[in-house]
N, C-alpha and C positions, 0 to 999 in steps of 0.2 A: 750355301748362297741361293737364295730363291730362283735367281735367274740360272737355272742349271743348264746343262749341256741337252738334257731332254726337251726342255722349254726352248732353248735355242733351235733344236732341230726341228720343232713344231713349227716356228715360224719360217725356217729356212725351205721346209716342204710346201708352205703355202705360197711363199714367193717363187719358188719352182715351178708350181703348177700355173702360176700367171704366165711365167717367162714362157712355159711350154705350149700354152695356149695361145701365145702371141699377144697377149692382152696387158702385159706389164707395162705401166706408164714410166716413161722415162723423159727427165725434164731437159730441154733444149736451153744452151746457154747464149744469151743475146749480150754482145758486145757493144752495141751502139745504143743510141737513145730509141725510144719507140718512135715508130714512124711507118709510111707505107713501104719503103725499103729498109731492111735491117740486116746486121752482120750477126750471123748465128755459127756457133761452134756445136756441132752434132754429127756424130755421137761425141762423147768427151774425148777430148784429146785431138779431134780431126781439125783441119785447117779452117780458118773462118770462110763462110759463103754468104755472098750477098743474096738475099732473097726477098721477095714480094709478100709481106705479111696479110694474109687474108683472115686473119683470126682474132684481131684485138677489140678489145672494147673502144679504142681509140675512136668513136664513132665521129667526133668533129674534128680530129687531126689536132687536137691542142695539147697533146701529151709533152711536146718538145716545142710549143710555139715561143718564140723570142721573148713575146711581152710577158707571158706567164712566168717564165723562167726567169726575167728581170724581176718581176714583184715578189718572187719567192726570195731571190737573193737579196732585196731590200728588206723583206719580212727577216730572214735570218740575221741580216746585219743591225737592224736595229731592234728586234724583239728577242734574239739570242735561239739557240737551237732547239731548247725543249724548256717546259717548266717544271719539271720534276714534282709534280702534283696532281690530285684531281680537281675537278671543277669547284668544288664548294670550299675546297681549304685555301689554296693560293695558285689555282691553275686557269683563272679567268683574267685574259686581258680585253682590254675595250675591243679589240679587232675581233674577239670570239663572239662578243654581243652584235658587233657590227654585222659579221657574217648571218648569224641567226636574223638579224632584221632584214637582210638582202634576199636572205632566202624566201622568208616569208612575203616579201612582196614579189619575188619572181614566180613561186608557186601559186600566190593568189589566196594565201590562207591566213588564220588569225596569229600565230606564233610558230616558234622553230626551235628546237635544242638539238646542239650538235653532240655527236657520238664519234668514238674512235674509227667507227666502220658501219656500214648498213648492217653488217651482220650482227654487230653489237646493238643496233637501234632495234633489229627484230628481235634479239634476244631479251631486249629489257622492256619493251613496251606492253606485253601482253600481262604480264606478272605485274606491272606497276598500275594497271586499270581495271584489272577483271578479278572476281574471285569465284570460287565455288559455286556459287549461285548462278553465275552466267555461262554462257555457250559461245563457242567460236565454231562457225561455219566456213570451211576452207575450200578453195577448188584444190581437186586432186593432183593438179600439177604445179602447185606453188613452189617455190624456190626452198632449197633445204634449210635456209636460214630462218625462213618463216616456220617451218616444221618444228625446228629446233626450239624456237621461242614458245610456239604453242605447247610444247612438251613441257616446257619448264613451268607453266602456269596452271593453277588448279582448276580452272573453267573446264566444264565438260567440252569435249573436241568431237566435232562430226565433220564430214567433207560431202560435196556435191561433184557430181561426174564434170569434167572439164568443160567448162562453157555453157552448160546446160542450164538454162534459166528455168525451165520447168521443173528440174530435180532441186534446184535452189530454193525455188518458191514452196516446194514440199516440204524442205527441212525447214524453213522459216516458219511456217505452218505448225510444224511438230512442236517447236520450242517456243511458243507464245507464253508459256507459264513461266519462262526462265526471267530473272531480273533484268538482265542485258544480254542482247544478241549482237555479237560481231561478225561481219561477213568479211574474208579475208581473200584477196586475190593478188597476183602479180597484175602489174599494168601491160608490159609486154612480157610474154613467157621466154624465159632465156634460152630453152632449147629448141622451141618450135618456131618462135619469132611471131605469133600471132597475139592479138591484142585481146584483152578482157573486154567484155561489152558494158562498159560502164554505164552507159544510158539506161540500159535494162536493169541494170544491178542497182543504181540509184532509185529507179522506180520501185523496185521491190523491197528495198531497204526502207524508202518512205511510208510505204503501203503496211510493212509488218513492222515498223518502228525498231527498226535495226542500225547500227552504225557500219560504217565501211571503211576497212583499211586497204590501202593500195600500196605495193612495193613497186616503185616508177623507176627502180635503178636502171633498167634497159631503155628509158624512154625521157628521163630529165635531160632537157638541153636540145632535143631534135624532134621529137614528137608532137604534132600538134602545129599549127600556122606559124607560131612564134617561140616553139621549142619548149612550152611549159611542162608537158607531158600529156600521158593519154587521156587526164580529166579536161585538157583543152582540146584535143582531138574530138572526144564525144560530146563536148558541149555541156560539162558538168562541174566547171571550175566553180569552187564555193560550197559544192555539194558533196564532197568526199570528206569524211570527218577526219582519216589520218592518212597521211602520204610518207612513206618511207622511201629514201633514195640514197644515193651514194655519190662521193666526189671522185670515186675511183674509176669512173668510166668515162662519159662524155666530158665532164667538167673538170678536165685537166689529167684525169687517170691517176693521181697520187693515192691517197687514203682519206679516210673520213666519211662521216654520213650523218643523217638527220633524221628525227621524227618531226613532221611539219604538220600542222593540223588545228584543232579546236583548242582555244587556250587553255582551258582547263586540265585538258589532257596532256598537253606540254608541261604544265606546272605538276601535275601528278608524276611524270617522268622524271622531272628535275626533282623530286622529292624522294622517289621510291625505285628508279630504274637502276637496277645493279650495276650493268656497265658503265652507266654514266657515274655513278656513286665510288665504284672501285676500280676504274681504269683512269690512266693518265690523259690529260687533256690533249686534244689534237694539237701537233707542232705549229708554231706560229708561222713558219714558211709556208705550210699547207695552207693555212688560212689565207695569208697574203696572195698566194697564187689563185685560190680560189674566187675571191674577191675580184681579181682582175679578169678571170673567166666570165663571170656574170656580168662585167662592165662590157665585154666583148660582145656577148650573146643579147645583150639589152640593145646594144647599138645597132645591129643587122642580123638578118636571117640569112645571110649569104652563104654560111657554112652549112646550115641544115637544108637550104635549098639545093645546095650541091650534093650533098648526101642524098637527098631524095632522088635527084637525077642518076647517081651512081649506082643507086638500088635497082630503080628500073631498067638501067642498061645491062647489070649483071644478072638481073632474075631473067630478062628476056633472052640473052645469051644462051644461058644455062637450059632453059626450056626449049629452045630451038636445036641445042645439040641433043636432047633426049634425056637429060637426067630427070629424075625424079624429085620434085621439089615438095617441101611442105608450103601450102598456101599461106600467102600473108603480104603485107606491104612495108614492112619494115627493114631495116638493113642486117637484120638476122636471116640469112638464107641457108637452111639445112638440107643436105643433098643426101638422099636417103639410099643405105646400102644395107641396112638390116642385120648383117652379119658382123661380129665384132673384130674378128680377125681381118676380114677384108677391109673395114674401115682403117685398121693399123696399117696394113699392106699399102692401101691407097694413100695415106698419109705420106708414107715413109717414098713412095715413087714420086708423089707430087714434089716432095723436097729435092729429090734428084734432078727434077726440072726447074728448079727454083722457085718454087711456091711454098710458103709455109701455111699449113692447114692442118689442123688436129682432128683425129677420129675421137669420137665420143661414142660410148657403148655403157651397158651395165656397170655399176649401179648409177651412173651419172644420167641415164635416160633407161627406160623400161626395157626389160628383157626383148630381144629381137628388133629394136629399133634403132639400132646402131647407125651411126651418120657421119658424115664430115660438116661440122658447122661452120660456113662461112661468115664472115662480118665485113661489112662495108663501111668505108671511112671517107671523110671529106677530104682527107689527104690523099686518095687515090686519085690518079689521073686515068684518062681514058685508056693511054697505053699501059698502064699497070693492069686494067681490067682485061685488055685485049691479051696481054701477056698470059695471065692467069686462065683465060677462057681458052686460051690454044693448050697451055698444059693440061688443063683438066679434061680435054677431049682427048688428048693423046692417051692419058693414063686410062679414061674411060673406055677407050678401044681396047687398051692392053687387057683389061680384065672383063671385057665384053659386056659392059652394062647399059651402053647407051641404046635407047628407045627400046629397052626390056621393061616389061611389066614388073610388080613387086613380086609376084608369085615366080616369074623367071629368074629373077635374080636369088631368090630363095631356093628354088630347085637346084642352083648351081652351086651355090656358096653355104645353105643351111642357115638357120637362124642364129 
């Protein structure tokens, strides 16, 4: 047998080392719907505990919205559980095309194609539109799914320093001999919560005849005055060539994603993107739910406005309490701890206080950049944020990190 006792022992030792270092990831079992308050079993077998969720991608609080759930039920009843097919065989219903049209309208692009997830969208788009004659120039902190998609493509791959426009310009100058140049960035960077400088990036792409791809998964629905995304925030709607995004965060939190942008690029994905051609179509109930989400967001900005106010309130409270935060104005608010074990221990201590917030550390973030990543939702009320702030301060005092410098925390806990 290939999976011998020796092989088994190899993996057991690796897992034991993670556990002993205090950085083994353990899943927590949620017994309720996703919301500002959830019921959690942690550790496995423990009694259920009601906690405030401070780390969901449920930015607009739509994951358990009754109208979205009702629409999904109607989609299930009318269209069935699934289609047992990929899109080009017999997996395209009229509502799939309807959602593509609605996303095109919402994002202000030319056309849209759906994928089972944004991970799949990012895995498929590069190979579909680029060859070895081309070059991809990506921000060094882009999401893992973009990195994986780039690796699957035969185009030359290079990077520029995070949000460094001078370095990006140097790289664009270097590759003027390539057939096509594609610049790749997150709209909002998921670990740090900062935004790509899309206005400057569009200027550079126009100057050096490059295309621009933005993964706007952590922006679609709530960034910009009407929630269209980072391209709205920076005044470049219609100038971003490719937008990839998800339905699994602000737009209801289920599954599914898309590539939206230039009509010809979307059609190339429809013809050549492997995750589109070889994965089942998005389930009808998901399509129906997301269509209702877009109706809600197109009718009012009430939820994104509340989210913005909640974010300002939370960030101000943490800053005044003496935590070190990553700068930004998005609902992603990272509290820097630097040490991986400290991040894990801090998270467990928060849970004891009734707050659900996960520690992040290498390889999810760079070595020595461990943190608690908090994410604010329109579902949060001020009393949720006040209780969470009280717990964070209590735990911060316990670990003696309040009003400490980065070096002070590192001196005590290490990197």
